[in-house]
MARPA-981899 format. One line per 3 residues: number of its first residue (from 1); their letters; for each residue x, y, z of C-alpha. Coordinates in steps of 0.5 Angstrom, whole numbers, m for minus. Last residue first. Layout:
REM MARPA-981899
NUM) A) X/Y/Z ~ ...
END
This chain:
REM MARPA-981899
675) RLD) 16/131/m32 ~ 11/136/m32 ~ 6/131/m36
672) KTV) 8/126/m29 ~ 6/130/m24 ~ 11/134/m19
669) KPV) 8/134/m12 ~ 5/140/m9 ~ 10/145/m6
666) KLV) 10/147/2 ~ 11/154/3 ~ 15/156/9
663) KYI) 14/163/12 ~ 19/167/14 ~ 20/174/17
660) DNS) 14/175/23 ~ 13/168/23 ~ 10/163/20
657) FVT) 10/155/17 ~ 6/150/13 ~ 3/155/8
654) TFH) 1/151/3 ~ 2/153/m5 ~ m3/154/m11
651) PRS) m9/155/m9 ~ m8/158/m4 ~ m2/162/m1
648) NRS) m7/167/1 ~ m4/174/4 ~ 4/173/4
645) MHT) 3/170/m2 ~ m1/175/m6 ~ 5/180/m4
642) CLP) 10/175/m6 ~ 6/174/m13 ~ 7/182/m15
639) IKG) 1/185/m17 ~ 1/187/m23 ~ 4/194/m27
636) VNQ) 10/190/m32 ~ 8/183/m33 ~ 10/185/m41
633) PDE) 16/186/m39 ~ 19/180/m35 ~ 27/181/m36
630) IDW) 27/188/m34 ~ 21/188/m29 ~ 24/183/m25
627) IEP) 28/188/m22 ~ 22/192/m21 ~ 19/186/m16
624) MSC) 26/185/m14 ~ 26/191/m11 ~ 32/195/m14
621) GPR) 29/200/m19 ~ 29/206/m14 ~ 34/205/m8
618) TRR) 35/200/m3 ~ 29/198/m4 ~ 26/192/1
615) TCW) 18/190/m1 ~ 18/183/m4 ~ 25/181/0
612) SDE) 23/183/6 ~ 16/178/6 ~ 21/172/6
609) LVF) 18/166/4 ~ 22/160/5 ~ 20/155/m1
606) FDV) 19/148/1 ~ 19/141/m4 ~ 23/144/m9
603) GLK) 24/138/m15 ~ 27/144/m20 ~ 22/142/m24
600) MLN) 16/143/m19 ~ 20/149/m18 ~ 18/153/m24
597) KKV) 11/150/m25 ~ 9/153/m18 ~ 12/160/m21
594) TEG) 8/160/m27 ~ 1/156/m23 ~ 2/163/m19
591) SMR) 2/168/m25 ~ 9/172/m26 ~ 10/179/m22
588) SYM) 16/177/m19 ~ 19/175/m13 ~ 17/168/m13
585) SYV) 21/169/m20 ~ 26/168/m15 ~ 27/160/m15
582) LKT) 28/160/m23 ~ 33/166/m22 ~ 37/162/m17
579) RDR) 37/156/m23 ~ 40/160/m28 ~ 44/163/m24
576) LGA) 46/156/m21 ~ 47/153/m28 ~ 52/160/m30
573) DEY) 56/159/m24 ~ 59/165/m20 ~ 53/166/m15
570) HPH) 55/162/m9 ~ 50/165/m5 ~ 46/159/m5
567) NVI) 40/155/m10 ~ 37/147/m11 ~ 37/146/m3
564) PRG) 38/140/1 ~ 37/138/9 ~ 43/139/13
561) TSL) 39/142/19 ~ 44/148/20 ~ 48/149/15
558) KVS) 44/147/8 ~ 38/152/12 ~ 44/157/13
555) AMT) 46/157/6 ~ 39/157/3 ~ 37/164/9
552) PMA) 42/167/5 ~ 41/166/m2 ~ 33/167/m2
549) GAF) 29/160/m3 ~ 29/154/m4 ~ 28/147/m1
546) VAN) 29/139/m1 ~ 26/134/4 ~ 32/129/4
543) PRT) 32/129/12 ~ 24/129/13 ~ 20/136/15
540) NDQ) 17/137/22 ~ 24/137/28 ~ 30/140/24
537) IWD) 25/145/19 ~ 22/147/26 ~ 28/148/29
534) LLE) 31/153/23 ~ 25/157/22 ~ 24/158/30
531) EQP) 32/160/30 ~ 31/164/24 ~ 26/168/28
528) LNS) 29/168/34 ~ 35/172/30 ~ 40/174/36
525) FEG) 47/177/36 ~ 49/182/42 ~ 53/187/40
522) IIA) 58/193/43 ~ 62/198/37 ~ 66/202/41
519) WQA) 72/198/40 ~ 71/201/32 ~ 69/208/34
516) QLN) 76/208/38 ~ 80/205/33 ~ 77/211/28
513) AVG) 79/217/33 ~ 86/214/34 ~ 88/215/27
510) QVA) 85/222/26 ~ 89/225/31 ~ 94/219/29
507) MIA) 95/222/23 ~ 97/229/26 ~ 103/224/30
504) MIV) 105/221/24 ~ 106/227/20 ~ 110/230/27
501) VVT) 115/224/27 ~ 115/224/20 ~ 117/231/20
498) VQH) 123/229/26 ~ 126/223/22 ~ 127/228/15
495) KFK) 130/233/21 ~ 134/227/23 ~ 137/225/17
492) EGI) 139/232/14 ~ 134/236/10 ~ 127/235/6
489) WSF) 130/235/m1 ~ 133/227/2 ~ 125/225/0
486) LQR) 126/220/m5 ~ 132/217/m4 ~ 132/218/4
483) SCI) 126/214/4 ~ 121/215/10 ~ 116/218/6
480) LSA) 115/212/2 ~ 112/208/8 ~ 105/211/5
477) MIC) 106/206/m1 ~ 104/201/4 ~ 98/204/7
474) MHP) 96/206/0 ~ 97/198/m1 ~ 93/197/5
471) TLF) 87/202/3 ~ 87/201/m5 ~ 86/192/m5
468) LKL) 79/192/0 ~ 77/198/m3 ~ 75/193/m8
465) RMI) 68/194/m4 ~ 67/200/m8 ~ 67/197/m15
462) LIA) 69/201/m21 ~ 73/207/m16 ~ 75/200/m13
459) LVA) 78/196/m19 ~ 81/203/m22 ~ 85/204/m15
456) FAV) 88/198/m15 ~ 90/199/m21 ~ 92/205/m20
453) LQL) 97/202/m14 ~ 99/197/m18 ~ 102/203/m23
450) SHY) 105/206/m16 ~ 108/200/m14 ~ 112/197/m21
447) VLQ) 114/205/m23 ~ 117/205/m14 ~ 119/197/m15
444) LCV) 123/199/m22 ~ 126/206/m21 ~ 124/213/m21
441) HEV) 129/218/m18 ~ 129/223/m22 ~ 121/223/m21
438) SRI) 120/224/m13 ~ 118/230/m11 ~ 110/230/m13
435) LVS) 110/222/m13 ~ 109/221/m5 ~ 105/228/m4
432) LFA) 101/226/m12 ~ 99/219/m9 ~ 95/221/m2
429) CLF) 92/227/m6 ~ 89/223/m11 ~ 87/217/m6
426) YLL) 83/222/m1 ~ 80/225/m7 ~ 77/218/m9
423) VEL) 75/217/m2 ~ 72/224/m2 ~ 68/222/m9
420) EMF) 64/216/m6 ~ 66/209/m10 ~ 62/206/m15
417) DFE) 56/201/m13 ~ 58/194/m12 ~ 58/195/m4
414) AAC) 52/199/m4 ~ 48/192/m7 ~ 43/194/m13
411) TYM) 50/193/m18 ~ 50/186/m16 ~ 43/183/m17
408) LTH) 42/188/m22 ~ 48/185/m26 ~ 44/178/m25
405) FDN) 37/180/m28 ~ 40/185/m33 ~ 42/192/m35
402) YST) 46/196/m40 ~ 46/203/m40 ~ 53/204/m41
399) FKS) 60/204/m37 ~ 59/201/m31 ~ 53/196/m34
396) KIL) 58/193/m39 ~ 63/191/m33 ~ 58/188/m29
393) GSI) 55/184/m36 ~ 62/182/m37 ~ 62/179/m30
390) HAD) 56/176/m30 ~ 59/172/m37 ~ 64/169/m32
387) DSA) 61/162/m31 ~ 60/161/m38 ~ 64/157/m41
384) GLI) 63/153/m47 ~ 70/151/m48 ~ 71/153/m55
381) TSL) 67/159/m54 ~ 70/161/m48 ~ 77/160/m51
378) LFK) 75/165/m56 ~ 71/170/m52 ~ 78/170/m48
375) LLV) 83/170/m53 ~ 80/176/m57 ~ 80/181/m50
372) TSG) 87/179/m49 ~ 89/180/m56 ~ 86/187/m56
369) VWA) 89/189/m49 ~ 95/186/m50 ~ 96/189/m58
366) LGQ) 93/196/m56 ~ 99/196/m51 ~ 104/194/m55
363) MVQ) 103/199/m60 ~ 103/205/m56 ~ 109/203/m53
360) LLF) 112/202/m60 ~ 109/209/m62 ~ 113/212/m55
357) FSA) 119/209/m58 ~ 118/213/m65 ~ 122/211/m71
354) FMP) 121/204/m69 ~ 128/199/m68 ~ 125/191/m67
351) LSV) 125/189/m59 ~ 130/183/m57 ~ 127/178/m52
348) PVC) 120/179/m55 ~ 114/181/m51 ~ 108/181/m54
345) FWI) 107/175/m55 ~ 108/172/m48 ~ 103/178/m46
342) SVL) 98/175/m49 ~ 99/169/m47 ~ 99/171/m39
339) SSA) 94/175/m41 ~ 89/170/m43 ~ 90/167/m37
336) YFS) 88/174/m33 ~ 82/175/m37 ~ 79/168/m35
333) TLL) 78/162/m40 ~ 83/157/m37 ~ 81/159/m30
330) MSN) 73/159/m31 ~ 73/151/m33 ~ 75/149/m26
327) GFM) 79/143/m28 ~ 79/139/m22 ~ 81/146/m17
324) LIF) 88/143/m16 ~ 90/141/m23 ~ 88/149/m24
321) CVG) 91/151/m19 ~ 98/148/m22 ~ 97/151/m29
318) LTI) 97/157/m26 ~ 102/157/m22 ~ 106/155/m28
315) MHT) 104/160/m32 ~ 105/166/m26 ~ 112/163/m26
312) VLI) 112/163/m34 ~ 110/170/m34 ~ 115/172/m29
309) SQM) 121/169/m33 ~ 118/173/m39 ~ 118/179/m35
306) KAA) 125/178/m33 ~ 128/176/m40 ~ 125/183/m43
303) ALY) 128/188/m37 ~ 123/192/m34 ~ 124/199/m33
300) GLI) 123/201/m41 ~ 116/204/m40 ~ 114/198/m44
297) YSA) 116/193/m39 ~ 114/196/m32 ~ 106/196/m36
294) FLS) 108/190/m37 ~ 109/189/m30 ~ 103/193/m28
291) AVQ) 99/189/m33 ~ 102/182/m30 ~ 99/185/m23
288) TLL) 92/187/m25 ~ 91/180/m27 ~ 93/178/m21
285) VFQ) 88/182/m17 ~ 82/178/m23 ~ 85/172/m22
282) AFQ) 85/172/m15 ~ 76/173/m15 ~ 75/166/m14
279) WPL) 79/166/m8 ~ 83/160/m3 ~ 87/157/m9
276) MFC) 89/163/m12 ~ 93/165/m7 ~ 97/160/m3
273) LNS) 98/159/m11 ~ 100/165/m12 ~ 105/165/m5
270) IGL) 107/158/m8 ~ 110/161/m16 ~ 114/168/m12
267) AVM) 117/163/m8 ~ 120/159/m13 ~ 122/165/m18
264) ATR) 130/167/m16 ~ 132/174/m16 ~ 132/181/m19
261) LIY) 124/183/m19 ~ 124/177/m14 ~ 125/183/m9
258) TLL) 119/187/m10 ~ 115/180/m12 ~ 116/177/m6
255) LMQ) 112/183/m2 ~ 108/182/m8 ~ 106/174/m6
252) LVL) 107/175/2 ~ 101/181/1 ~ 97/177/m4
249) FPY) 98/171/2 ~ 94/175/7 ~ 89/176/2
246) AFS) 87/170/0 ~ 85/167/8 ~ 79/172/10
243) ERL) 79/174/2 ~ 75/168/2 ~ 69/170/7
240) PPT) 70/165/13 ~ 71/171/18 ~ 66/176/16
237) WMV) 66/182/22 ~ 74/181/24 ~ 75/180/17
234) RTS) 73/186/13 ~ 79/189/11 ~ 83/196/9
231) EGH) 77/201/11 ~ 75/199/18 ~ 83/199/19
228) NFF) 84/205/16 ~ 88/207/23 ~ 91/201/24
225) FCL) 93/201/17 ~ 97/207/16 ~ 100/205/23
222) TTI) 103/198/21 ~ 105/202/14 ~ 109/209/18
219) IGG) 112/203/23 ~ 115/199/17 ~ 117/205/14
216) LRS) 121/207/20 ~ 125/201/19 ~ 127/205/13
213) GSL) 130/202/6 ~ 122/205/3 ~ 120/199/m1
210) YAG) 123/194/5 ~ 121/197/11 ~ 115/198/9
207) YGC) 113/191/6 ~ 118/188/13 ~ 111/192/17
204) FLS) 106/189/12 ~ 109/182/13 ~ 109/182/21
201) MML) 102/184/20 ~ 99/179/16 ~ 102/175/21
198) GNL) 96/177/25 ~ 91/175/19 ~ 94/169/20
195) LFV) 91/168/28 ~ 85/171/26 ~ 82/166/21
192) CAV) 86/160/25 ~ 81/163/32 ~ 75/164/26
189) YFY) 75/157/26 ~ 78/154/33 ~ 72/158/36
186) APD) 67/155/31 ~ 68/148/32 ~ 70/148/40
183) GMG) 76/145/42 ~ 80/151/42 ~ 76/154/47
180) ECS) 69/157/48 ~ 62/153/49 ~ 55/155/50
177) DVP) 49/150/52 ~ 42/154/51 ~ 36/156/56
174) TLG) 30/156/54 ~ 27/163/52 ~ 21/166/57
171) EGR) 25/173/55 ~ 31/170/59 ~ 37/168/55
168) NIS) 41/164/61 ~ 47/160/58 ~ 49/153/61
165) WCM) 56/153/61 ~ 61/150/56 ~ 69/150/57
162) KTP) 74/147/52 ~ 80/143/50 ~ 80/139/56
159) IGF) 87/135/56 ~ 86/127/56 ~ 93/125/52
156) YGM) 89/122/47 ~ 83/128/47 ~ 89/133/46
153) VGT) 92/129/40 ~ 85/127/37 ~ 82/134/38
150) YMR) 88/138/35 ~ 89/133/28 ~ 81/133/27
147) YWS) 81/141/28 ~ 88/140/24 ~ 84/136/18
144) ALV) 78/141/18 ~ 83/147/17 ~ 87/145/12
141) VEP) 79/142/8 ~ 76/148/10 ~ 81/152/6
138) YLN) 82/149/1 ~ 74/150/0 ~ 75/154/m7
135) FRK) 67/153/m8 ~ 68/149/m14 ~ 73/144/m15
132) LTN) 72/142/m8 ~ 64/142/m8 ~ 65/137/m14
129) IVL) 58/137/m15 ~ 52/132/m15 ~ 46/135/m18
126) PYE) 39/133/m15 ~ 39/138/m10 ~ 45/144/m12
123) TLN) 47/144/m5 ~ 46/137/m2 ~ 48/133/m6
120) DNM) 56/133/m6 ~ 61/128/m8 ~ 67/131/m7
117) VMH) 64/135/0 ~ 63/128/1 ~ 70/125/0
114) LGN) 73/129/4 ~ 69/128/9 ~ 70/120/8
111) LFS) 78/121/8 ~ 78/125/15 ~ 74/120/19
108) PAE) 67/119/21 ~ 65/125/18 ~ 63/131/24
105) IIT) 69/135/23 ~ 69/133/14 ~ 61/137/15
102) KYY) 63/141/20 ~ 68/144/14 ~ 64/144/8
99) SYY) 58/147/12 ~ 62/154/13 ~ 64/155/7
96) LGM) 56/155/5 ~ 55/160/13 ~ 59/165/10
93) ETR) 56/165/3 ~ 50/168/6 ~ 51/169/15
90) FAM) 56/166/19 ~ 52/168/25 ~ 47/163/24
87) EKE) 52/158/25 ~ 54/161/31 ~ 48/161/34
84) LNS) 46/154/32 ~ 52/153/37 ~ 50/156/42
81) LHS) 52/164/43 ~ 56/166/49 ~ 64/167/46
78) FHR) 60/170/40 ~ 57/176/44 ~ 56/179/36
75) DNE) 60/185/36 ~ 64/185/42 ~ 66/178/40
72) FLQ) 68/180/34 ~ 72/186/35 ~ 75/182/41
69) SLH) 77/177/36 ~ 82/182/32 ~ 84/185/37
66) YRI) 86/179/40 ~ 89/176/33 ~ 93/182/32
63) VPP) 97/181/40 ~ 98/175/37 ~ 101/176/31
60) SIR) 106/181/35 ~ 104/189/35 ~ 106/189/43
57) SGL) 111/195/41 ~ 104/198/38 ~ 103/200/45
54) ALL) 109/203/46 ~ 109/206/40 ~ 102/209/41
51) CLL) 105/212/48 ~ 111/215/43 ~ 105/219/39
48) LTH) 102/222/45 ~ 109/224/47 ~ 109/227/39
45) TIF) 102/230/41 ~ 103/233/47 ~ 110/236/43
42) VTV) 107/239/38 ~ 102/243/42 ~ 107/245/46
39) SLS) 111/248/40 ~ 117/246/38 ~ 123/251/40
36) CSV) 127/247/37 ~ 130/244/43 ~ 124/241/46
33) LAS) 123/237/40 ~ 131/235/40 ~ 130/234/48
30) IWG) 123/229/47 ~ 127/225/41 ~ 133/225/47
27) SCS) 128/223/51 ~ 125/217/47 ~ 133/214/46
24) HFP) 135/209/41 ~ 128/211/37 ~ 129/208/30
21) LFI) 130/201/33 ~ 124/201/37 ~ 118/199/33
18) VKV) 122/193/30 ~ 125/190/36 ~ 117/189/38
15) GTL) 114/186/31 ~ 115/179/33 ~ 117/177/26
12) SCA) 122/183/27 ~ 123/186/20 ~ 129/187/15
9) VEQ) 133/193/11 ~ 139/192/6 ~ 135/192/0
6) SLC) 136/199/0 ~ 131/203/m6 ~ 134/205/m13
3) STM) 133/198/m15 ~ 138/195/m20 ~ 136/193/m27
END
């Protein structure tokens, strides 16, 4: 089936020529507006827009990288932090991921470092785990290899790669050494992340231009992304997160899919693989994609042979990813894998004749949903895999009153709540405005992207954090206002272009305000209590001393001190969730003796207690003691153990360090009867 949208569109990788190709004469545009007797307000707004487009002409990957790095610098004053402070700035799972990059670059050789992360006994002591299999660490492996090659080559030629200076922190604090430049490990790491996401903007530009059939569509997509930058990405605040590496490849994959719906499949498979390897949640996004494609097939827009070709590409990619992830069972037992098999049997090359085409559509849809769910749970049972069981619990909690310890650990966080109503209404208005006049021009590409947008909207509505996918895809769909095929009813081409420019000018009012709000964020990272804690651990504990505590803090302990830990923030493993539950019993209402035995069985030497975890309450029912009340109803009403420990840790533990935030409790050695 041929596309109703023009395919003869290209977008410059630099982003410079694209901006100005539709505008052969700026003065001509202004003269046209004046001659049409537009109001002075519109004239001024249009002039402002042209200035913004002139600024936008510099949106090339290096400039986008600068934009992201400047926001990151403004927020944390990263260039003036010591190595320890830079590591502390990578909180929670960011610090965990970065620690493996640090391990590889500090190892005697790259292969030695790779062996260390594949045979790690520090992350879930005393277990030895393959972190490359468990944590999607291929980005860190690649960046560490690049860093070692870069510093090796620069060192060979005697070229300096960083500049260091001493920072006087004042307030009686000791000065620290700070370094900036590609020779600094942390600087190299974040610079590569920002450059990758800068390259992504070239893809956005090409995507919008290709989908709309107009270069002006590329401009619309790019401007929409920047005007809604804070709602579209978190990369400028959280560079090490998996989405920072994976999402650019999803954009590439969807652009290739749009084109590949009528051509070869190899590039689609490669982009699939690059998207899946860095991120454990890629499978859920690809599930929505194959669902959207299957819906397009059911509606009669996608041929059966083409659907099967796409399925084969996804299956091969999944198999390769399974091998490269050293047999990670979470991939084979995912809804995504089961969906691929189910759709394969639901898509015969020649469909039988039914009395009702609508009945056939309903039967195929129900068969897909039922067989996918059945196959997923059958595979999980056969393989004994329960690593993604918490996802099923999370989905169940969204539609019922179901709650358990692991579910509440997610739903009590604001980013896992339902999306706010005003954002939902905004989505509905934007979606309807694109499609309301395009019914007679429906084609395969438009149907797929519309269904994909609906799928992303459902994800975002259920879990607000996932608007990461919705907002950028809305920006891509916004490019369709430049499509002559969809909006020829506006009038001749010139009138259509003027309408688009006016819309962009109106968008610029709030868009510029959003950008100014981001640019105005000025901060400086400082966490003296945690710095004191890490320094104390480094100076006063044995290198093999085992620590337990809140997941974010444990990531920092492993990264900055190299001490073994028993729990960490990567929650997508059934065994780790059980370990964390035992560790977090410190914040329950259980007896001190019970919690002490739990920690002794895990081999913990020191527990890092944080009073804030005992008292913090994001909403009713979401403090740690209240979460434990669901699991431990027999102790409801008692004073939480962490409250007792903050006052006096004896007789069960011994306090060996404390400051305003942290208290380190020494756990007694395990006795023979406990062994």
